[in-house]
N, C-alpha and C positions, 0 to 999 in steps of 0.2 A: 908575330901574331899576339905575344902578351900583354906590348904595351898598347896596341891599340881597344884590345879588350880592356886591359886596366881605364883607361881612358873614355871610353864609355860606360865603364858601370861608375867612373864617377860625375860623369856628368849626368847618369841618369838619378844618381843621389844628391843631388846639388839643382836637379828641373823642376820647374815648381808643379805640382802637382794638381791634379782639377778640385773644385771647392766643391764639397757636399753639401749642398742648401737642408737646412734642416726645415722639416714642416711649421708653418705658421701658428702663432697658440689662435685659440677659439677665439672669434670675436663675441663680441657683446649679444649680439644677435643669438648666433649659435648655445652658450652658454642661458641665455633664459628659456632659447625653446629646448634644451636638452632638461632645466628643474621642471619645467612644465610638462613637456611627456611624461616627469613623474609621477603627476595626477590623474593620468588616462585612465587606467584600470581602479582606484576609490574614488571617480566620477561616474565611471561607470556603474559602476558597483550601487551607489547613489540613485543612481538613474532606473537600475532594474529594480530595486529595491523599493524606488517611489512607485512604479509601475503597478507592482504585482500587489500592493497594499492598496491601490485605488482602483485598481481595476481587474484583478482574480481575486481578491478577497473582500467579503461581505459584509456588513454593519458588525453585525455579530465577533467575527474573527479578527475583524480588523482592531478588535480594544486590543489583544494578542498581540498582532505586530503593527503601532502605527506606523506613517508614512517618515519620513525623514522632515518633513516640515512639521508634522503634531512637534518633532523631537528637539528640535530648534525651536520651538514655540515656547516649550516646558522649560528649557534650557536658558531661553532668555527672562522668563521668568525665576527662575531660581534663581542667576546671577543678579538679577535687580531687586530681589527683597533679602538677598544676602546670605540664602541658608546655601547654597553650594561653597561660596567663599570658605561660610563656617567650617562646614564637613569638612571638606580640602584643608583647610589649616590643623584641626584635628588628627587626621589621619597623616600626613608630614609630619606634625609635631612627636607624636609616636615611632613612627617610621626614622625619624633622625636620631631620636633617643636611642631606641637601642638598637642602630646601626654604630653608633660613638660606643656602645660595649659590645657589640661586638666585632670591636676592630681589634679586640683583645687577640682575639684569634693570630692575626699577623705574629708577636712572640710567639704566643704556645707554638703557630707552623713551623718558624724558623728554630726554637728552638728542637723541635723532632724532625725537622729534616738535619739539623747538622752534628744534631748530636745521636749516635748511635742507642744512645744506652736513653737517654730520653724521649726516643721512637718507642722500645722494645716496653717499656712502661705505659703508655696512655693509648699505645696505637690500640689495644684490644675493647677499651672502654670506648676509645671513640669510635671505632668499627659495632660495638653495639649498640652504639645510641644513633647514631646516625641516620640509620637506615627507618631510625621510629619518625614517622610523620607529623609536622606540625601541629596538623591539626589533632591527634591523639593524644596531644598532651592540654587540648580546649577542657576536658572535664576535670582534669585533675590544678589548670593550671586555676579557674576557677576556685575550687575548694582553697587551693594554698592565698591568692591574692583575693579573691572576690570577682565580681565586677566594676572592672574600670580600668585608666590605663597601665596600671602596672600588671595588671592580665596579656592586655595585648600586646605589650611590647616585652613582656617574657615571649611570646608566641613569634611574633617578628623578629626577637634575639635567636632563637632556633632555626629560623628559617634563612640568616644571613650568614650566623657564624659558621657553619660548616663547610660551605664552600669557598667562605675567605681561606678557612683551615686548611683544606686541601690541596689546594692550587699554590697556597705558600709555601707549604711543603713542598709538591711538585717544582713548585719556582729553584729551591734554594737544592732540591738533590740532578739538578739539571744543569746546573752551574758548571763549564767546560773544567776537568780537573788540572789541565794545562795552567788554568789562571789562576788558579788556587798557588800550586807547586812554584810556579813564578814569582806571585809575591809573596812567599815565604821563602825562595833563594833571596831576593831584594831585602828580607829582614822585617817584613809585617810578623806582628803579632797575630794569636788568635784573636783578638780584638780588630784589628787592624783589616786583617783578610776577612772578618765576616761583614764590618761593616762598610769595608771600602771597595770590595769586590763582588762578596755573594751578592750580600741584600740590592748591590745595586742592577747585577745580572737576573736578580729573580725579581725587580719591581714590575718589567711586563708580566710576568704569569697573577702576581700579586692585584695589580689591578684590572685583571679577567677575572678575577675572585671575587673581587670587588662587585662589579658589573655584575656576574652572576646572581651573588648572594646578596643584592638591593634588589634585582626580579623578584627573587624568590621571599624577599619579605615583602613586599608588597604584596606579592599576591597571598600568602600569611596572614597580611594584617585586614586585610580585607573578610578573607575568611573570619580572622576571629574576630572581628569586627558584627559578622551575621549574628555572634549569638554574642557578646559578652558584651558590649559597649552599649553608650546609650548616646552617642554623634558619630561623625564619620561616615565616611562613603560607604564601608559597608550597611551602616545602622541604616542611611538613607535609601538604598537598593531593597533589603528587608523590609523598609517600613513603606517605602511605596510598593512592597510585593502585596503585603495585607490590602492595600486600598485599593487593586488592580491598577496603578496606576502605572504601565508598561513603559509607557513613555520616559516617566521618570526612573525607570529599573534601567534604561537604554541611556538616558543622560550619565546617570554612573558609572555604566560600564564604557562607556567612551572617554570620560573625565580620568578614569582608573586607567586606561590605554594612553591615554595622552602624556599624562603626566608620569608615567612612566619611560615610555619615548624619551619627555625632555629629561629627564635626569641620567636615564644612558646616554645622550647628548651630551648632556654639559660635563659627565665623568670623559667622554673619551675627548673633546674638546681641550678639555685640560690638562690629561694625560697627553694630547698631541703637543702643546706648546711648553709644559711643564722638562718632558721628556724627550727632546729632540732626536736625541741620539736612537732612538729604539724604531729599527724599521716598522717590526710588526705594529705599534703605537700610530702609524702614521697613516692608515688604512681604513 
């Protein structure tokens, strides 16, 4: 009885198994429809906005909420005249200069996350300054730097610095201890372990901090320009408010949102290509 059983088992092992068919990838039509369907909610909101502005509001209140067609017309006039590109360029210049200075949070965060003594020395100061909103620094920054780019960049720097710092500290501290032990057992020194193991493992968390920090800095920039600048998107919005040009105000707000979205998409695409090994960066 054993021989046939053994023969049957061997036969079962070498017998061809049924082929499992994988689902076919979506065609070009399905991909295009998926992309179009994402616009359903924005288009519906635009149509609702147009209907409310045209048929619900009267001529007086329509000034406070102009229809999308009026906003599009104002946007086109600002683009053709070069006023919107000029203000956008000034805002982006301030954002990127402040961002370059705020990248100093990465080495500070690595040091605080890796060496406990440095963390114990700096953590009380960081936790005391971090809850203070960047907008609260505006009066003092105007007294320190005057009204201009330096004052705006200081406010943006405060908005970007702390998210990058906290995420860098968290990224360094969340590195798997077994990886560090294995690197040390293989003869890695302190610098090599920190550079080749800890930093590479913490990069996804650091990138998250950069994304969050850029968003906070962009919001802080507009707020700073509302009160302490003679150009930029925040200045454009505030100047249009004094003239009761709510269509230009809305154009500035939409521009801020679109640029913020574009910056986030650029960072996500860059990290997706630069770190293909990170699963968290591939979504």
